[in-house]
C-alpha positions in Angstrom: -0.5 0.5 0.4 1.3 3.2 -0.9 1.1 5.5 1.6 -0.5 9.4 0.7 1.3 12.1 -0.3 0.8 15.6 0.7 3.2 18.7 -1.1 3.7 21.8 2.2 3.6 25.3 -0.2 7.5 25.3 0.5 8.0 22.0 -1.1 6.2 23.6 -3.9 8.4 26.2 -4.3 11.1 25.1 -3.7 10.2 22.9 -7.0 9.8 25.4 -9.6 12.6 27.1 -8.0 15.2 24.8 -8.3 13.4 23.6 -12.1 13.2 27.1 -13.3 17.0 27.7 -12.7 17.2 24.5 -14.1 15.8 26.0 -17.2 17.0 28.6 -17.4 21.3 28.2 -16.8 21.3 24.6 -18.2 18.1 23.9 -20.6 15.5 21.9 -20.6 15.5 18.5 -20.6 18.1 19.1 -17.7 14.6 19.9 -15.8 12.9 17.8 -17.5 14.8 14.7 -16.6 15.7 16.3 -12.6 11.3 16.0 -12.5 11.7 12.9 -13.6 14.2 11.8 -11.2 12.6 13.7 -7.8 8.5 11.7 -8.7 10.7 8.5 -9.7 12.0 9.2 -6.2 9.1 10.6 -4.8 7.4 6.8 -5.6 9.8 5.1 -3.7 9.1 7.1 -0.6 5.5 5.8 -1.1 5.6 2.6 -0.7 9.3 2.6 1.0 8.6 5.7 4.2 11.9 4.9 6.2 13.9 3.8 2.8 15.6 8.0 3.6 18.2 8.5 6.7 16.4 9.7 9.0 17.6 13.6 10.6 19.2 13.3 14.2 17.1 16.0 16.0 13.3 14.0 14.7 13.1 10.0 14.0 9.8 10.7 11.6 11.9 13.6 9.7 14.1 11.5 7.0 15.4 12.5 3.9 16.0 10.8 0.3 18.8 12.5 -2.1 17.1 13.2 -4.9 20.3 14.3 -7.5 23.7 15.1 -6.4 22.8 18.3 -5.4 19.7 18.6 -3.9 18.2 16.1 -1.7 14.5 16.1 -0.1 13.1 16.6 3.0 9.9 14.4 4.2 8.1 13.8 7.1 6.6 10.2 8.0 2.7 10.9 9.3 0.0 7.1 10.2 -0.6 6.6 6.4 1.1 9.5 4.8 4.3 11.2 3.8 4.5 15.4 3.8 6.4 16.5 1.6 8.3 19.8 4.0 11.6 21.1 2.0 14.4 20.5 -0.4 17.2 21.2 0.6 20.9 22.7 -1.8 23.6 19.7 -0.6 26.2 22.4 -1.6 25.1 24.4 0.8 26.4 25.1 4.2 25.1 22.4 6.6 24.5 25.0 9.0 21.8 25.9 7.0 20.2 23.0 7.0 17.4 22.7 9.3 16.1 19.7 9.7 19.7 17.2 9.8 
């Protein structure tokens, strides 16, 4: 049984910003490939929610890499997964509020 996926407004805005950046700085194809990889990872966590690495601060918050430069934080609830935030892994790790 797949968990229901809930998007926060923050996660939606982060994804939109990433895709816009990839389209403007790289190409439509790169942006499209990122979206495909994102969908694939979200589908994976919907079936195997504990696959992500648990946060040190909250065991119900997990992280999964979308690409080597982008991670997705999500929260496990009873029958749903809430997508919280995308994080650029090239940033200072101290900016990572979920780690």
